[in-house]
C-alpha positions in Angstrom: -169.7 32.7 38.3 -170.1 29.5 40.3 -167.2 28.8 42.6 -166.4 25.1 43.2 -164.0 23.4 45.6 -162.5 20.3 44.0 -160.2 18.4 46.4 -158.3 15.2 46.5 -158.9 13.5 49.9 -157.7 10.5 51.7 -158.6 9.1 55.1 -158.6 12.5 56.8 -161.8 14.4 55.8 -160.7 17.2 58.1 -158.7 18.7 55.2 -162.0 19.7 53.6 -163.2 21.9 56.5 -159.7 23.2 57.1 -159.5 24.3 53.4 -162.9 25.9 53.6 -161.8 27.7 56.8 -158.7 28.9 55.0 -160.8 30.2 52.1 -163.0 32.2 54.5 -160.0 33.7 56.2 -158.3 34.6 53.0 -161.4 36.5 51.7 -161.7 34.4 48.6 -165.1 33.5 47.3 -166.7 30.8 49.3 -167.6 27.7 47.2 -171.2 27.0 46.2 -170.3 23.3 45.6 -167.8 20.9 47.1 -166.6 17.9 45.2 -164.1 15.4 46.5 -161.9 12.8 44.7 -161.0 9.8 46.7 -160.8 6.0 46.8 -163.5 3.6 48.0 -161.8 2.9 51.4 -162.1 6.6 52.4 -165.8 7.1 51.7 -167.1 6.0 55.0 -165.0 8.5 57.0 -165.9 11.3 54.6 -169.6 10.7 54.9 -169.5 10.3 58.7 -167.5 13.4 59.4 -168.8 15.9 56.9 -172.4 14.8 56.6 -173.5 12.5 59.5 -171.6 14.3 62.2 -172.3 17.6 60.4 -168.8 19.1 60.5 -169.4 20.9 57.2 -172.6 22.5 58.5 -170.9 23.4 61.8 -168.2 25.3 60.0 -170.7 27.2 57.9 -172.7 28.1 61.0 -169.7 29.1 63.0 -168.5 31.6 60.3 -171.9 32.6 58.9 -171.4 31.1 55.4 -174.1 29.5 53.2 -173.9 25.7 53.3 -172.4 24.6 50.0 -174.1 21.9 47.9 -172.5 18.6 49.1 -173.8 15.0 49.3 -172.5 11.5 48.7 -173.1 12.2 44.9 -170.3 14.8 45.2 -167.8 12.2 46.3 -166.1 11.0 43.1 -164.6 7.5 43.4 -161.5 6.8 41.4 -161.9 3.9 38.9 -159.6 1.9 36.7 -159.9 1.7 32.9 -162.6 -0.9 33.3 -164.7 1.2 35.6 -163.8 -0.9 38.7 -163.5 1.1 41.9 -160.0 1.5 43.5 -159.9 0.6 47.1 -156.6 2.1 48.3 -154.5 3.1 45.4 -151.2 1.7 46.7 -150.1 -0.4 43.7 -148.1 0.9 40.7 -151.1 0.1 38.4 -153.3 2.1 40.7 -151.1 5.1 40.2 -151.8 5.0 36.5 -155.5 4.8 37.1 -155.4 7.7 39.6 -153.5 9.9 37.1 -156.0 9.1 34.3 -159.0 9.7 36.5 -157.7 13.0 37.8 -156.8 14.1 34.3 -160.4 13.4 33.1 -162.1 14.9 36.2 -160.1 18.1 36.2 -160.7 18.4 32.4 -164.4 18.0 33.0 -164.7 20.6 35.8 -162.7 23.2 33.9 -164.7 22.9 30.7 -167.5 25.1 31.9 -166.6 28.8 31.5 -169.1 29.9 34.0 -167.3 28.2 36.9 -164.1 28.9 38.9 -162.3 25.9 40.3 -160.5 26.0 43.6 -158.4 22.9 43.5 -157.0 21.6 46.8 -154.1 19.2 47.1 -154.1 19.2 50.9 -155.5 15.6 51.2 -154.9 12.2 49.7 -151.6 10.5 48.9 -148.7 12.6 47.6 -149.0 11.1 44.2 -152.7 12.3 44.1 -151.6 15.8 44.9 -148.9 15.6 42.3 -151.3 14.4 39.5 -153.9 17.0 40.5 -151.3 19.8 40.2 -150.2 18.6 36.8 -153.8 18.3 35.6 -154.5 21.8 36.8 -151.4 23.0 34.9 -152.8 21.5 31.7 -156.5 22.5 32.0 -156.9 25.4 34.5 -158.2 28.8 33.3 -157.2 32.2 34.7 -160.0 32.1 37.3 -158.9 28.7 38.7 -156.6 28.4 41.7 -154.6 25.7 43.4 -153.9 25.5 47.1 -152.7 23.6 50.1 -153.4 24.2 53.9 -150.8 24.5 56.7 -151.7 23.7 60.3 -149.6 24.3 63.5 -148.0 21.2 64.8 -150.3 20.7 67.9 -153.3 20.1 65.7 -151.8 18.0 63.0 -153.4 14.5 62.8 -155.8 15.2 65.6 -159.0 13.2 64.7 -161.4 15.6 66.6 -160.0 18.8 65.1 -162.0 20.1 62.1 -161.4 23.9 62.1 -160.4 26.7 64.5 -163.4 27.9 66.5 -164.2 31.4 67.5 -164.7 30.5 71.2 -163.2 27.9 73.5 -163.7 24.3 72.4 -161.6 21.7 74.2 -160.7 18.3 72.6 -158.5 15.4 73.6 -155.7 14.7 71.3 -153.8 11.3 71.4 -150.3 11.8 72.8 -150.9 15.6 72.9 -153.4 16.0 75.7 -156.1 18.6 75.9 -156.2 21.2 73.2 -158.4 24.3 72.6 -159.5 24.5 68.9 -159.6 28.3 69.4 -155.8 28.2 69.4 -155.4 26.4 66.1 -153.7 28.1 63.2 -154.8 27.1 59.7 -153.2 28.9 56.7 -154.4 28.6 53.1 -151.3 28.6 50.9 -152.1 29.4 47.3 -149.7 27.6 44.9 -148.5 29.4 41.8 -148.5 27.2 38.8 -148.0 27.4 35.0 -151.3 27.6 33.1 -150.7 26.0 29.7 -154.3 26.0 28.5 -154.2 29.5 26.8 -151.1 28.6 24.9 -152.6 25.4 23.4 -154.7 24.9 20.4 -158.4 23.9 21.1 -157.7 20.7 19.3 -154.8 19.9 21.6 -157.0 20.6 24.7 -159.7 18.2 23.3 -157.0 15.6 22.6 -155.5 15.7 26.1 -159.0 15.7 27.7 -159.8 12.5 26.0 -156.5 10.9 26.5 -154.9 9.0 29.3 -152.6 11.0 31.6 -149.5 9.4 30.0 -150.8 10.2 26.5 -151.6 13.7 27.5 -148.1 14.2 28.8 -146.6 12.7 25.6 -148.7 15.1 23.5 -147.5 18.1 25.4 -143.9 17.0 25.4 -144.2 16.6 21.6 -145.4 20.2 21.3 -142.3 21.5 23.0 -139.9 19.0 21.6 -137.5 20.3 18.9 -138.1 17.1 16.8 -141.2 15.0 16.4 -140.8 11.2 16.2 -142.9 9.7 13.4 -143.1 5.9 13.0 -144.2 4.6 9.7 -145.4 1.0 9.8 -146.0 -0.5 6.3 -147.4 -3.7 7.9 -150.2 -1.9 9.8 -150.4 0.9 7.2 -150.1 3.5 10.0 -148.2 6.7 10.9 -147.8 6.9 14.7 -147.2 10.3 16.1 -147.3 11.3 19.8 -149.1 8.0 20.7 -151.7 8.5 18.0 -151.9 6.0 15.1 -153.3 7.3 11.8 -154.5 4.6 9.4 -153.7 5.3 5.7 -154.7 3.3 2.7 -151.8 1.4 1.1 -151.8 3.9 -1.8 -151.6 6.8 0.6 -148.9 5.2 2.7 -146.8 4.4 -0.4 -147.2 8.0 -1.6 -146.0 9.4 1.7 -143.0 7.0 1.8 -142.2 7.8 -1.8 -142.4 11.5 -1.3 -140.4 11.3 1.9 -137.6 9.6 -0.1 -137.7 12.3 -2.8 -137.6 15.1 -0.2 -134.6 13.5 1.6 -132.6 13.4 -1.7 -134.0 16.4 -3.6 -135.6 18.6 -1.0 -139.0 18.7 -2.8 -141.2 17.4 -5.6 -141.7 20.0 -8.3 -144.8 19.8 -10.4 -144.9 22.1 -13.4 -148.1 24.2 -13.8 -148.8 23.5 -17.5 -152.6 23.2 -18.1 -151.9 21.9 -21.6 -149.8 19.0 -20.5 -150.6 17.3 -17.2 -147.8 14.8 -17.7 -145.1 17.4 -18.2 -143.4 17.0 -14.8 -143.1 13.2 -15.3 -142.7 12.7 -19.0 -140.4 9.6 -18.7 -142.7 8.1 -16.0 -139.8 8.1 -13.5 -142.0 9.3 -10.7 -144.7 6.8 -11.5 -142.3 3.9 -11.6 -140.7 5.0 -8.4 -144.0 5.2 -6.6 -145.1 1.8 -7.8 -141.8 0.3 -6.6 -142.7 1.5 -3.1 -146.3 0.5 -3.5 -145.5 -3.1 -4.4 -143.7 -3.6 -1.1 -147.0 -2.7 0.7 -149.9 -4.0 -1.4 -150.8 -5.4 -4.8 -154.1 -3.9 -5.8 -154.3 -4.1 -9.6 -156.4 -0.9 -9.7 -153.5 1.1 -8.5 -151.3 -0.2 -11.4 -154.2 0.5 -13.8 -154.0 4.2 -12.7 -150.7 4.3 -14.5 -151.8 2.2 -17.5 -149.9 -0.9 -16.5 -150.4 -4.1 -14.6 -148.8 -6.0 -11.8 -146.0 -8.3 -13.0 -142.6 -8.5 -14.5 -141.8 -5.7 -16.9 -144.6 -3.4 -15.7 -142.1 -0.5 -15.8 -142.0 -0.4 -19.6 -145.8 0.1 -19.8 -146.1 2.6 -17.0 -147.6 6.0 -17.9 -146.4 9.2 -16.3 -147.8 10.4 -13.0 -150.4 13.3 -13.2 -150.7 16.4 -11.2 -154.2 15.3 -10.2 -152.8 12.1 -8.6 -150.3 14.1 -6.5 -152.9 16.6 -5.4 -155.4 13.9 -4.5 -153.0 11.9 -2.4 -151.8 15.0 -0.6 -155.4 16.1 0.2 -156.4 12.6 1.5 -153.4 12.2 3.7 -153.5 15.7 5.1 -157.2 15.4 5.9 -156.6 12.3 8.0 -153.6 13.9 9.8 -155.5 17.1 10.7 -158.6 15.2 11.8 -156.7 13.2 14.4 -153.7 15.3 15.5 -153.5 18.7 17.2 -152.9 21.5 14.6 -149.3 22.2 15.8 -148.3 18.5 15.4 -150.2 17.9 12.1 -148.4 20.9 10.6 -145.1 19.2 11.2 -146.0 15.9 9.5 -148.4 16.8 6.7 -147.5 17.3 3.1 -146.9 21.0 2.3 -147.3 22.6 -1.0 -146.1 26.0 -2.3 -147.2 27.6 -5.5 -144.3 29.3 -7.3 -146.1 31.2 -10.1 -143.0 33.1 -11.3 -141.1 29.9 -12.1 -144.2 27.9 -13.1 -144.3 25.1 -10.7 -145.9 23.8 -7.4 -143.6 22.2 -4.9 -144.6 19.4 -2.5 -142.5 18.5 0.5 -142.5 17.0 4.0 -140.7 19.0 6.7 -138.0 16.4 7.5 -136.1 18.9 9.6 -139.0 19.0 12.1 -139.3 15.2 12.4 -137.3 12.0 13.1 -138.8 9.3 10.9 -138.5 5.6 11.7 -139.8 2.7 9.5 -141.5 -0.4 10.8 -140.7 -0.2 14.5 
């Protein structure tokens, strides 16, 4: 298994060698690759210290470790939603871009089952560490770890300190005087965290991997929420659930709204299983007329009226033919297919149209689980 150090870093590249030193001292597997996440303004310091001045190579030589694969290509620069590089990440908008970038990057690095990620939050801004930790909670596998490093006070924020040395090595520290790096104490603190990945459906993982950080959080909050909010917008012909909008045809949306109203008043729609009479459950065309009343508030396609042997206009009710079982089954199938395609399985199950075959009593029931959802219309 390939071990990879993935670290958020700011203007102090020393956290990289300090973290690697801590890994050596803890006896954990030494990384074969090092990848750093930072903003554009920090690149120069990282390259100078770790590559040009050779501090990474010096650490490995001092402690007899193989030099991990690391180059400028391993420095991942945070970008906004348009692909533009972030310079310092201080604005509120930048925090959103940082969260999204970390979400995507951690998802990418944890997608390979043959790797183990050691994620470090020792560097960078506090918000970067926070977002890295949350992303690890969402995506980390059992083999992945999260850590921070602790340094004794004398060596904190000392530019010339990179790692404790085995022998005497004296450096000058601003406002602290002469220090011997042999006396430095660096401790790797592994951080326990909740791993949610194993408890989530694969479709949920795919959804949050492709989403922005805020959408990912909204999806996960939805999964643990007792009630799911579903907005039905007749104007846009959409159901919006957990930040995801599902486009339905006018006929499908009208059917969903019509069935939702039936369920609210009668608990379920019952369709008798009589092969000899497909109109039996709607002999007076009550259901067909009710459906068309909903449909005409959304669209006016004459073909939908022709389905029921009538036409758009005053008095269409008198000519309307009963609704068939096939019509009900087709709308349910079409709607559920769209919901399950775009939503995580746990969420789709809450909003889709369920059917139950009651052979003893000779009917099939159709219902939407209104107890699991809070429905809003047109907001």
